[in-house]
Backbone as numpy.savetxt, mean C-alpha at the origin, in Angstrom:
# Nx Ny Nz CAx CAy CAz Cx Cy Cz
1.65 -22.76 -5.56 2.85 -22.66 -4.63 2.15 -22.24 -3.21
2.40 -23.11 -2.43 2.04 -22.93 -1.16 2.65 -21.86 -0.26
2.28 -21.43 1.05 2.44 -20.59 1.76 3.77 -20.90 2.54
3.75 -22.47 2.32 5.46 -22.90 3.03 6.32 -23.49 2.72
5.88 -23.42 0.95 7.11 -23.29 0.06 7.69 -21.75 -0.46
6.76 -21.23 -0.28 7.08 -19.65 -0.26 7.98 -19.17 0.46
7.70 -19.49 1.74 8.75 -19.19 2.88 9.71 -19.91 2.94
9.70 -20.84 2.28 11.30 -21.90 2.61 11.80 -20.85 1.25
11.35 -20.85 -0.03 11.96 -19.93 -0.92 12.24 -18.68 -0.29
11.93 -17.90 0.47 12.54 -16.75 0.92 13.43 -17.11 1.49
13.35 -18.06 2.70 14.63 -18.46 3.55 15.89 -18.67 2.78
15.52 -19.51 1.84 17.05 -19.80 1.09 17.59 -18.47 0.15
16.66 -17.94 -0.10 17.11 -16.26 -0.54 17.66 -15.32 1.04
18.06 -15.55 1.84 18.23 -14.86 2.94 19.09 -13.62 2.46
19.90 -13.75 1.71 20.83 -12.59 1.41 19.68 -11.64 0.53
18.99 -12.11 -0.18 18.06 -10.76 -0.80 17.05 -10.00 0.31
16.29 -11.12 0.96 15.28 -11.03 1.87 15.52 -9.95 3.39
16.81 -10.73 3.94 17.20 -9.93 5.10 17.55 -8.30 4.81
18.35 -7.77 3.87 18.60 -6.81 3.20 17.35 -5.99 2.68
16.61 -6.27 2.30 15.36 -5.83 1.86 14.50 -5.57 3.19
14.50 -6.38 4.27 13.97 -6.08 5.44 14.77 -4.94 6.17
15.79 -4.66 5.93 16.94 -3.80 6.77 16.18 -2.58 5.62
16.37 -2.44 4.60 15.85 -1.64 3.68 14.56 -0.89 3.82
13.82 -1.71 4.21 12.15 -1.05 4.18 12.19 -0.83 5.86
12.92 -1.19 6.61 12.35 -0.45 7.88 13.53 1.06 7.92
14.66 1.13 7.16 15.37 2.25 6.79 14.48 3.61 6.34
13.83 2.98 5.11 13.26 3.88 4.76 12.02 4.11 5.14
11.06 3.43 5.55 10.26 3.88 6.51 10.11 4.46 8.08
11.67 4.30 8.40 11.61 5.67 9.35 12.60 7.15 8.59
12.65 6.84 7.58 13.12 8.06 6.62 11.63 9.09 6.32
10.53 7.90 5.98 9.54 8.62 5.34 9.01 9.29 6.59
9.22 8.62 8.11 8.54 9.06 9.46 9.35 10.44 10.02
10.12 10.78 9.60 11.06 11.86 9.96 11.05 12.51 9.13
10.67 12.42 7.68 10.60 13.45 6.72 9.32 14.17 6.62
8.35 13.54 6.57 6.90 14.05 6.77 6.63 14.28 8.19
6.03 15.90 8.37 5.69 16.16 9.36 4.30 16.06 9.91
4.16 15.98 11.32 2.55 15.97 11.66 2.04 16.97 11.48
0.45 17.02 11.13 -0.15 18.15 11.33 -1.04 18.36 12.44
-1.43 19.57 12.60 -2.11 20.00 13.73 -3.46 21.25 12.84
-4.11 20.84 13.82 -5.70 20.97 13.38 -6.58 21.90 14.64
-7.07 22.83 14.07 -8.03 23.65 15.12 -9.14 24.06 14.00
-10.27 24.30 14.73 -11.60 24.27 14.37 -12.47 24.99 14.98
-13.12 26.22 14.29 -13.68 27.42 15.14 -15.46 27.29 14.00
-16.02 27.85 15.40 -17.28 27.62 15.09 -18.42 29.17 15.28
-18.47 30.06 14.21 -19.02 31.23 14.04 -20.76 31.76 13.93
-21.39 32.48 14.39 -22.56 32.26 14.23 -23.18 33.52 14.10
-24.23 33.75 12.85 -24.89 35.19 12.38 -26.00 35.54 13.31
-26.24 36.81 13.79 -26.61 37.46 14.70 -27.65 38.28 14.17
-29.07 38.20 13.95 -29.51 39.90 13.16 -29.25 41.40 13.69
-29.33 41.64 12.85 -29.83 43.29 13.66 -30.70 43.73 14.07
-30.25 44.89 15.11 -31.86 44.98 15.90 -32.93 45.29 15.77
-32.65 46.21 13.79 -33.83 46.24 13.62 -34.89 45.36 13.56
-34.19 44.30 13.13 -35.08 43.05 12.18 -35.47 42.05 13.24
-35.98 42.88 14.56 -36.32 42.08 15.96 -36.85 42.94 16.46
-37.97 42.29 17.24 -38.38 43.11 18.24 -37.74 43.61 19.38
-38.24 44.89 19.84 -37.52 45.09 20.94 -37.51 44.26 22.37
-36.32 44.17 22.50 -36.16 43.27 24.15 -36.07 42.19 23.60
-36.10 41.40 22.45 -36.34 40.24 21.93 -35.03 39.88 22.09
-35.08 38.41 22.13 -33.63 37.45 21.83 -33.33 37.20 20.76
-32.33 37.49 20.38 -32.19 37.52 19.13 -32.13 35.75 18.06
-31.47 35.40 19.22 -31.11 33.64 18.85 -32.05 33.01 18.33
-33.61 33.71 18.91 -34.83 33.46 18.41 -35.16 33.96 17.50
-34.32 34.34 15.92 -34.57 34.94 15.05 -33.51 34.55 14.17
-32.99 33.49 14.07 -32.10 33.19 12.86 -32.57 32.22 11.72
-33.75 32.55 11.63 -33.85 31.22 10.42 -33.84 32.17 9.41
-33.72 33.29 8.74 -33.88 34.05 7.66 -32.21 34.54 7.04
-31.32 33.84 8.02 -30.05 34.17 7.68 -28.98 33.09 7.28
-29.47 32.13 7.12 -29.00 30.85 6.08 -28.46 31.52 4.70
-29.20 32.30 3.66 -28.99 32.63 3.07 -27.19 33.77 3.05
-27.38 34.54 4.07 -26.68 35.32 4.24 -24.85 34.86 4.44
-25.42 33.45 5.07 -23.92 32.89 6.14 -23.57 32.05 4.56
-24.24 31.64 3.80 -23.62 31.21 2.62 -22.98 32.07 1.34
-23.48 33.25 1.61 -22.81 34.69 1.06 -21.20 34.61 1.71
-21.44 34.89 3.23 -20.45 35.13 3.65 -18.82 33.80 3.64
-19.77 32.80 3.58 -18.63 31.65 3.09 -17.89 31.44 1.70
-18.81 31.97 0.77 -18.20 32.15 -0.45 -17.20 33.44 -0.35
-17.12 34.49 0.22 -16.83 35.55 0.46 -15.24 35.20 1.09
-15.29 34.55 2.36 -14.61 34.49 3.15 -13.10 33.29 2.50
-13.93 31.80 1.72 -13.17 31.09 1.23 -12.49 31.39 0.12
-12.59 32.52 -0.63 -12.30 32.41 -1.98 -11.06 32.75 -2.18
-10.07 32.25 -2.74 -8.82 32.47 -3.09 -8.21 34.03 -3.28
-8.92 34.98 -3.31 -8.75 36.12 -3.04 -8.48 36.29 -1.78
-9.40 35.95 -0.73 -9.47 36.53 0.98 -8.40 35.97 1.62
-7.99 34.36 1.00 -7.22 33.43 1.97 -5.97 33.55 1.38
-5.39 34.43 0.31 -3.90 34.65 -0.70 -2.73 35.13 0.91
-3.68 36.58 1.30 -3.05 37.13 2.65 -2.42 35.99 3.39
-3.54 35.38 3.92 -3.51 34.34 5.16 -2.10 33.43 4.43
-2.43 33.12 3.71 -1.32 31.78 2.85 -0.10 32.37 2.24
-0.22 33.44 2.26 1.55 34.74 1.79 2.49 34.47 3.28
1.61 34.43 4.07 1.85 34.40 5.42 2.43 33.42 6.25
1.42 32.14 5.80 1.64 30.80 6.36 1.41 29.91 5.26
2.64 30.06 4.65 2.52 29.37 3.41 1.87 27.62 3.36
2.33 27.00 4.35 2.01 25.19 4.76 0.93 25.32 5.36
-0.08 26.24 5.56 -1.41 25.65 6.07 -2.47 25.18 4.94
-3.90 24.74 5.55 -4.84 24.38 4.72 -5.88 24.94 5.43
-6.81 26.06 4.79 -8.31 26.33 5.26 -9.31 25.99 4.57
-10.28 25.37 5.27 -11.23 25.25 4.61 -12.64 26.07 5.48
-12.94 26.75 4.66 -14.43 27.39 5.17 -15.73 26.84 4.95
-16.94 26.58 5.67 -17.73 25.65 5.05 -19.05 26.32 6.28
-20.67 25.76 5.43 -21.40 26.20 6.41 -21.79 25.19 7.03
-22.40 24.92 8.28 -22.80 23.49 9.01 -24.26 23.69 8.32
-24.00 22.16 7.44 -25.08 21.93 6.99 -25.93 20.90 8.15
-25.55 20.26 8.74 -26.44 19.47 9.91 -27.54 20.53 10.70
-27.02 21.67 10.50 -28.42 22.34 11.36 -28.61 23.27 10.70
-29.73 23.73 10.91 -30.92 24.82 10.29 -30.21 26.13 10.48
-29.33 26.62 11.80 -28.91 28.01 11.77 -27.69 28.21 10.84
-27.49 29.86 10.71 -26.34 30.43 10.20 -24.73 29.97 10.59
-24.48 28.85 11.04 -23.26 28.49 11.48 -22.05 28.40 10.26
-21.20 28.74 10.71 -20.04 29.06 9.95 -18.77 28.23 10.28
-18.21 27.16 9.55 -17.35 26.47 10.18 -16.03 26.67 9.43
-15.09 26.84 10.57 -13.44 26.94 9.80 -12.62 26.12 10.59
-11.72 25.46 9.32 -10.96 24.47 9.94 -9.68 24.74 9.37
-8.56 24.93 10.10 -7.26 25.14 9.74 -6.39 24.16 10.31
-5.52 23.65 9.12 -4.71 22.44 9.44 -3.03 23.21 8.47
-1.75 22.93 10.09 -0.96 23.48 9.82 0.25 22.57 10.36
1.80 22.62 10.33 2.79 21.48 9.79 2.99 21.84 11.89
2.92 23.08 12.61 2.87 23.32 14.09 1.26 23.91 14.96
1.81 23.90 16.13 0.59 24.17 16.76 0.38 26.06 16.68
1.45 26.45 16.80 1.10 27.74 16.91 1.19 28.31 15.40
1.64 28.21 14.54 1.04 28.38 13.15 -0.71 28.27 12.73
-1.13 27.06 13.37 -2.51 26.71 13.36 -3.24 27.61 14.35
-2.86 27.98 15.49 -3.59 28.99 16.18 -3.41 30.44 15.97
-2.33 30.67 15.23 -1.80 32.43 14.92 -2.97 32.27 13.40
-3.25 31.62 12.33 -4.08 31.59 11.17 -5.40 31.51 11.88
-5.58 30.67 12.68 -7.09 30.60 13.13 -7.51 32.10 13.59
-6.71 32.80 14.33 -7.17 34.01 15.14 -7.62 35.13 13.65
-6.48 34.78 12.82 -6.51 35.78 11.57 -7.87 35.83 10.55
-8.34 34.38 10.52 -9.26 33.91 10.28 -11.07 34.57 10.49
-11.03 34.56 12.16 -11.76 34.79 12.50 -12.04 36.39 12.70
-10.95 37.10 12.73 -10.97 38.05 12.96 -11.52 38.71 11.26
-11.03 37.99 10.11 -11.47 37.89 8.72 -12.75 38.27 8.77
-13.12 37.38 9.42 -14.42 37.05 8.72 -15.57 37.96 9.29
-14.94 38.94 10.46 -15.73 39.59 11.00 -15.71 40.87 10.07
-14.80 41.68 9.71 -14.65 42.40 9.04 -15.01 42.01 7.49
-14.53 41.13 6.92 -15.17 40.42 5.81 -17.19 40.88 5.66
-17.76 40.43 6.64 -19.36 40.71 6.84 -19.47 42.48 7.07
-18.72 42.95 7.80 -19.04 44.29 7.57 -18.55 45.01 6.41
-17.64 44.25 5.99 -17.33 45.22 4.32 -18.45 44.93 3.59
-19.08 43.74 3.84 -19.54 43.40 2.53 -21.39 44.10 2.78
-21.63 44.49 4.06 -22.88 45.46 4.47 -22.78 46.94 4.25
-21.46 46.99 4.52 -21.00 48.67 4.26 -21.14 48.87 2.61
-20.33 48.12 1.51 -21.06 48.24 0.33 -22.26 48.66 -0.02
-23.32 48.07 0.66 -24.72 48.06 0.58 -25.16 49.05 0.78
-24.69 49.78 1.88 -25.07 50.60 2.39 -26.28 50.68 3.50
-25.90 49.58 4.43 -26.80 48.98 5.15 -26.86 49.91 6.57
-27.77 50.30 7.08 -27.48 51.39 8.22 -26.89 50.03 9.41
-26.59 51.35 10.52 -25.34 50.25 11.46 -26.64 49.44 12.52
-27.69 50.09 12.72 -28.81 48.96 13.23 -29.44 47.67 12.45
-29.39 48.01 11.30 -30.00 46.91 10.94 -28.92 45.96 10.38
-27.65 46.08 10.65 -26.53 45.04 10.13 -26.43 43.74 10.33
-25.87 42.57 10.22 -25.66 41.77 10.59 -24.49 41.47 11.60
-24.12 40.91 12.72 -23.35 40.82 13.21 -22.75 39.30 12.99
-21.21 38.78 13.55 -20.91 37.60 13.46 -20.31 37.22 15.24
-20.70 36.40 15.83 -19.92 35.61 17.03 -19.59 34.21 17.06
-18.14 34.76 17.41 -17.66 33.33 18.09 -18.08 32.42 18.97
-18.56 31.29 18.62 -19.68 30.05 19.48 -18.28 29.20 20.13
-17.47 28.51 19.24 -16.39 27.72 20.13 -15.03 27.69 18.87
-14.05 28.24 20.08 -13.27 28.13 18.87 -11.91 27.63 19.85
-11.00 26.69 19.02 -10.07 25.83 19.76 -8.80 26.81 20.18
-8.56 26.04 21.36 -7.56 26.76 22.03 -6.44 25.74 21.99
-6.34 24.93 21.75 -5.34 23.68 21.06 -5.88 22.92 20.26
-4.40 22.81 19.63 -4.58 21.79 18.63 -4.61 20.31 18.67
-5.26 19.77 17.55 -5.32 18.57 17.75 -4.63 17.90 17.12
-3.22 17.03 17.17 -2.53 16.35 15.98 -3.23 15.29 15.68
-2.55 15.33 14.34 -2.96 14.12 13.46 -1.67 14.03 12.83
-2.19 12.20 12.94 -0.74 11.49 11.92 -0.98 10.96 10.76
-2.19 11.22 10.41 -2.93 9.63 9.57 -1.67 9.63 8.45
-1.52 11.44 7.76 -0.78 11.59 6.28 0.87 10.90 6.36
1.33 11.12 8.35 2.86 10.52 8.31 2.79 9.15 8.56
1.34 8.49 9.11 1.61 7.01 9.14 1.21 6.50 7.24
0.37 6.96 6.75 0.35 6.53 5.30 1.99 6.53 4.79
2.45 7.18 4.69 4.13 7.60 3.99 4.51 6.50 4.74
4.80 6.38 5.99 5.54 5.41 6.91 5.36 3.94 6.31
4.00 3.91 6.17 3.63 2.46 6.18 3.94 2.55 4.15
3.36 2.50 3.42 3.76 2.79 2.25 4.72 2.36 1.74
5.98 3.08 2.35 7.09 3.39 1.79 7.80 1.91 2.12
7.38 1.71 3.29 8.06 0.09 3.92 7.55 -1.05 3.19
6.17 -0.68 2.99 5.13 -1.95 2.25 5.96 -2.33 0.99
5.73 -1.17 0.15 6.74 -1.39 -1.35 7.92 -1.75 -1.25
9.01 -1.49 -0.21 10.34 -1.72 -0.52 10.07 -3.67 -0.09
9.60 -3.80 0.85 9.57 -4.97 1.33 8.97 -5.86 0.11
7.90 -5.54 -0.44 7.39 -6.10 -1.97 8.45 -6.54 -3.06
9.31 -5.53 -2.93 10.15 -5.63 -4.18 11.09 -6.33 -3.66
11.35 -6.34 -2.06 12.56 -7.40 -1.68 11.91 -8.76 -2.18
11.14 -8.73 -1.65 10.34 -10.33 -1.59 10.34 -10.89 -3.27
9.76 -9.99 -3.63 9.54 -10.18 -5.19 10.84 -10.69 -6.04
11.79 -10.10 -5.93 13.22 -10.47 -6.35 13.54 -11.61 -5.71
13.28 -11.63 -4.56 13.82 -12.75 -3.82 13.17 -14.44 -4.34
11.85 -14.11 -4.51 11.19 -15.19 -5.34 11.62 -15.13 -6.62
11.92 -14.42 -7.75 12.16 -14.30 -8.97 13.80 -15.15 -8.90
14.61 -14.80 -8.15 15.90 -15.54 -7.96 15.82 -16.88 -7.93
15.46 -17.58 -6.93 14.93 -18.40 -6.44 14.25 -19.45 -7.31
13.33 -18.82 -7.88 12.40 -19.49 -9.41 13.40 -19.92 -10.34
14.43 -18.58 -10.81 15.65 -18.97 -11.53 16.30 -20.26 -11.46
16.52 -20.34 -9.88 17.59 -20.99 -9.92 16.81 -22.45 -9.89
15.64 -22.46 -9.36 15.37 -24.36 -9.75 15.74 -24.33 -11.13
14.65 -23.34 -11.70 14.36 -23.87 -13.41 15.85 -24.40 -13.86
17.22 -23.56 -13.52 18.85 -23.88 -13.89 18.73 -25.51 -13.53
18.49 -26.11 -12.68 18.88 -27.46 -12.35 17.86 -28.12 -12.81
16.42 -27.66 -13.18 15.86 -28.90 -14.05 16.29 -28.75 -15.59
17.08 -27.89 -15.88 17.21 -27.57 -17.27 17.89 -29.26 -17.64
17.89 -29.89 -19.24 18.28 -31.15 -19.15 20.06 -30.29 -19.89
20.82 -31.40 -19.45 22.48 -31.25 -20.10 22.47 -31.84 -21.36
21.75 -31.66 -22.61 21.86 -31.93 -23.74 20.58 -33.05 -23.66
20.84 -33.99 -24.91 19.71 -34.43 -25.24 19.49 -35.79 -24.39
20.83 -36.43 -23.44 20.73 -37.45 -22.77 20.14 -37.07 -21.12
19.77 -35.63 -21.30 19.58 -35.58 -19.85 17.94 -35.06 -20.20
16.95 -35.63 -21.17 15.82 -34.92 -21.31 14.76 -35.68 -20.22
13.94 -34.39 -19.66 13.00 -35.43 -18.65 11.86 -36.01 -19.60
11.77 -37.66 -19.02 10.38 -38.10 -19.87 8.77 -37.45 -19.21
7.98 -37.94 -19.97 6.61 -37.61 -19.26 6.48 -37.68 -18.05
6.97 -38.83 -17.49 6.85 -38.59 -15.60 7.54 -38.12 -14.67
8.56 -37.23 -15.74 9.50 -36.29 -14.85 10.72 -37.15 -14.51
11.27 -37.89 -15.37 12.78 -38.65 -14.90 13.28 -38.42 -16.15
14.70 -38.21 -15.43 16.04 -38.29 -16.75 15.84 -39.43 -17.44
16.11 -39.56 -19.10 16.52 -40.31 -20.22 17.45 -41.00 -19.73
18.63 -40.09 -19.24 20.12 -40.82 -18.98 19.63 -41.62 -17.62
19.28 -41.22 -16.77 19.13 -41.75 -15.53 18.50 -43.44 -15.92
17.34 -43.25 -16.91 16.44 -44.30 -17.24 17.40 -45.82 -18.07
18.50 -44.62 -18.87 19.14 -45.79 -19.91 20.32 -46.54 -18.75
20.85 -45.37 -18.04 21.82 -46.50 -17.08 21.48 -47.54 -16.24
19.90 -47.36 -15.72 19.18 -48.34 -15.03 19.27 -49.52 -16.02
18.68 -49.45 -16.96 18.16 -50.54 -18.21 19.51 -51.23 -18.70
20.55 -50.54 -18.73 21.72 -50.79 -19.15 22.41 -51.61 -17.86
22.31 -51.21 -16.57 22.28 -52.39 -15.71 21.78 -53.47 -15.52
20.60 -53.02 -15.65 19.44 -54.40 -15.88 19.65 -55.71 -17.11
20.05 -55.08 -18.07 20.63 -55.91 -19.00 21.85 -56.72 -19.14
23.05 -55.91 -18.24 24.12 -56.68 -18.30 24.46 -57.63 -17.58
23.38 -58.34 -16.75 23.57 -59.66 -16.14 22.36 -60.62 -17.61
21.48 -60.23 -17.47 21.01 -61.03 -19.03 21.97 -61.41 -19.98
22.67 -60.66 -20.38 23.70 -61.30 -21.31 24.14 -61.77 -20.82
25.01 -61.99 -19.97 26.16 -63.18 -19.12 25.36 -64.29 -19.16
24.12 -64.52 -18.81 23.58 -65.29 -18.59 23.45 -65.85 -20.10
22.95 -65.50 -21.21 22.68 -65.84 -22.61 23.95 -66.64 -22.98
24.73 -65.57 -22.52 26.48 -66.16 -23.09 26.54 -67.83 -22.73
26.52 -68.21 -21.19 26.70 -68.95 -20.28 25.67 -69.82 -21.41
24.73 -69.82 -21.58 23.77 -70.89 -22.01 24.33 -71.20 -23.40
24.56 -70.32 -24.10 25.25 -70.33 -25.37 26.48 -71.69 -25.63
27.24 -71.15 -24.46 28.55 -72.11 -24.37 27.85 -73.49 -23.94
26.98 -73.53 -23.06 26.50 -74.98 -22.56 25.68 -75.98 -24.02
24.97 -75.26 -24.85 24.51 -75.70 -25.36 25.76 -76.36 -26.81
26.76 -75.31 -27.12 28.14 -75.59 -27.81 28.32 -76.83 -27.44
28.57 -76.86 -25.69 29.24 -78.34 -25.56 28.46 -79.72 -25.65
27.50 -79.17 -25.68 26.18 -80.48 -25.45 26.90 -81.18 -27.01
26.38 -80.29 -28.04 26.64 -80.51 -29.54 28.02 -81.13 -29.81
28.58 -80.56 -29.14 30.25 -81.04 -29.52 30.29 -82.45 -28.83
29.93 -82.89 -27.69 29.53 -84.40 -27.15 28.91 -85.49 -27.77
27.89 -84.79 -28.24 27.06 -85.74 -29.12 27.93 -85.55 -30.47
29.15 -84.94 -30.93 29.52 -85.08 -32.45 30.37 -86.31 -32.01
30.97 -86.20 -31.06 32.21 -87.14 -30.96 31.86 -88.49 -30.86
30.79 -88.81 -30.22 30.00 -89.92 -29.93 29.70 -90.57 -31.24
29.03 -89.87 -32.41 28.50 -90.26 -33.36 29.51 -90.83 -34.45
30.71 -90.01 -33.95 31.74 -89.78 -34.92 32.92 -91.63 -34.02
32.63 -92.03 -33.07 33.72 -92.99 -32.59 33.09 -94.27 -33.62
33.78 -95.36 -33.52 33.44 -96.79 -34.61 32.87 -97.44 -32.99
31.96 -97.90 -33.56 31.26 -99.10 -32.85 31.88 -100.14 -32.47
31.99 -100.85 -31.17 32.87 -102.13 -30.86 32.10 -103.21 -31.06
32.34 -104.52 -31.69 31.43 -105.75 -31.71 31.42 -106.57 -30.87
30.24 -106.98 -30.84 29.39 -107.11 -29.34 30.46 -108.63 -29.29
30.83 -108.96 -28.23 31.37 -110.28 -27.95 30.95 -111.55 -28.00
């Protein structure tokens, strides 16, 4: 079936396709209003070595090479379920991702917060930034590291505005609308196909289609129409031949007259 025939079939079943299109639009609008948008905030933090680990009056940013392992430990501690449970209780609809920036060789810690509102994203990010600093201090205090030798963490970049993301919303809207529309078109095609099948079904033995697709009843009717004139011609010829035979018989039976 080519696209033109498919389109004609859908138009013939407009009482199915038109309500299906309306229902698909309604479902898509309901999905758009039901699924909330997402607001994302990112922050980047950097580990700084302690004063005893660098020369006096030296730039600490030049001595970041040995802090990558410490950054990995801090990421594991901050991103653990036990650490995030308190924030998730306060903000149950947020999603938090804590990773180390693998694209650079420095000890950068990346935090991403996804929340249904911009306010929740900002409050959760502030809590996580503070929790990172307190978690690092707690880890070093357990190891009884002196204050001048402790690593510190400083914020490098923290988003003050959330980024609006509509991806999940668009996927839900388009997906629900397409599914309903596809079901409506499928139902219309099925009904149209069954209707054509009923039209092509024979009404008993007289309506059986032959190998060329025509009905035997129609062929029989046409043949009977063509045979009827031939029958009339045959009967007329028989009558003419009978009259001739009768005439010949009368001539033979009549007496011959004597010649004068």
